[in-house]
N, C-alpha and C positions, 0 to 999 in steps of 0.2 A: 696659304702654304705653310707659314711658320706655326700656325695653330695646330695643324695636322702633325707637323714634325714634333712639336712640344708634347702633344698627346701621345704620339708614338714613343717618345723618349720616356715619359712617365709610365706608360704601359710596360715598356721593356724593363725599366728599373723595378717596377712592382713584381714582374714575373721573375726577375733575377733574385729579388729578396725572398720570394716564396720558395724558389728552388734552393736557395742557401739554407733557409729554415728547415726544409724537408731533408736536405742532406745532413744537416746537423742532428736532427732527430733520428735519422737512420743510423748515423755514426754512433749515436748515444745508446742505441739498442732498441729503438722503436719497432723495427722489423725483425729483430733477433728472437730466436726461440729460447726457452728456458730448458736446459738439458738437466734432467733429473735421473739419478742412478743410485744404486745401492752397492756398497762394497767397503773396501778398506778406507780409513779416514784420510782426508787430505792434510791433516795436521796430526802430529804425534803428541807426546806429553808436552803440555805447555804450562808455563808460569805466566800469570797475568796480573797486572795491577788494575784494579777496577773500583768503581763507585757504584753503589746500589741506587736504583731509581724506582719509585713507585708512582704511577700516574700514566697518562697517555704516552704511548711510545713515540709519538711525534715531538714530544718535548725533550728527547734525549740528545738533540743536536749540540747543546751546550756542553754536555759531558764528553762527546767526541772531540769537540773543539778544545776543551781543557786538556784532555789526555794527549791529543796531538801537539798541543803547544809546549808540553813538557819535553817530549822527544819526538819530533816530526818524522824521523826515519823508521820508527817502529810501526808494525801493522796494528790496525785497530781491530777490536773484537767486541761483540755484544752477545750476551746470553739472554734470550727472551724466554721467560718462564711460562707465560700465560698466552692463550689464544685470545686475541683482542675481539674476536667475534663471539666468544662465550663468556668473557669476563668483562665487567664494566671498566671503561678506560681509567677511572681513578684508582682501580684495584690492580691494574696490570703491573707486573714486576719485571725488572731486568737489571743486568749488571753491564756496565760499559767501561771499556778501558783499552789497554795496550798489551800486546804480547811481548813479554820481557825476554823469554827464551823458549826454545822449542827443542824437542828431542832430549838427549842426555845431558846437554850443556846446562849449566846453572847461570842465572842472571848475576851480574856483578852486584856486590853489596852497595856500591855507590848509586847504581840505578834504582835499586829497591828503596834506599834511603830517600832519594830524590822524589819518587812517587809518594812515599809515605809522608814526606814533608808537606805535600799538597793534599793530604787527606785520603789518598787511595789505599785500599787494602790489597794485600798480595795473596794469591792462591795458586796452587798447582793442580791442574786437571790431569788425571791419568789418560793414557791413550785408549779410546774406545775400540772394541773389536770390530764393530760393524756400524756403519752410518748410512743415512740417506743424504745425498749431496745434490745441490742444485747449482748450476753454473750459469752466469749471466754476464755479458760484457760490462766492464767498468771503465769507461773512457772519458766521461765528462760528469759534471755535477747532475745533469739531467738523468744520467744512468742510475743514480741512487734513487731518484724519484720514481723512475720506471720500474726499478727492481722492487721497491716496496709494494707496488701494485701487481706485479706479475710473479715474483719468485715465491712468496709465501703461499698464494693460491695454488701454484703448481706443486709445491711440496705437499700441501694438504691433500690435494687430489691424489697424488702418488701414494701417500701414506694410507688414505682411506681405501683406495682401490685394492691395496694389498693387505688390508686389515692389520697394519702395524700399530704398535702402541704409540700414542700421541707424545712425541718428544718435545723438548724445548729446542728452540732454534738458535744456532750459534753462527752468525755471519762473520766472515773475515774478508778483508780486501787484500788482493795481491795485484801485482802490476798487470793491468789490463783485464781483470775479471773479478767478479764478486762470487765468493763461495758461500754457500749457506748449508751447513751440515746439521 
């Protein structure tokens, strides 16, 4: 009887662990769709502090970490210039950094100096008139991994289906969602 009870307990705990992992994956966006639309931009004029990277996009994590360690409350941004399916990984280019200001406000000179002290360059992007935007839930670190495999293909499909010019991708993170414009 005790062997059967122990076996039932192990089976129950295994089932509970599996259900927990499935719930975590679902919460992270495994079952969520990627919403792609065209229209006005989700961000306006932005001033960013960035570092340039040439090489596989998977190696940009250290730049995100460095940028966030300088000012953790600022939103991260990346500009991906090349399609990794058409350009060799060692030739892919991107800029990774933080949004210092948005809209008509200017970033503080102290903030600019702080980022420049760590080797970041500062650049202002004008507001585009029309963008293609993809939205995906951003709730856990697993969301980022899922987004890299689902958002860019959804954007590419949308752009090709409507015969739009091939843009560069600019993902930004906001509370609870990842935008890719």
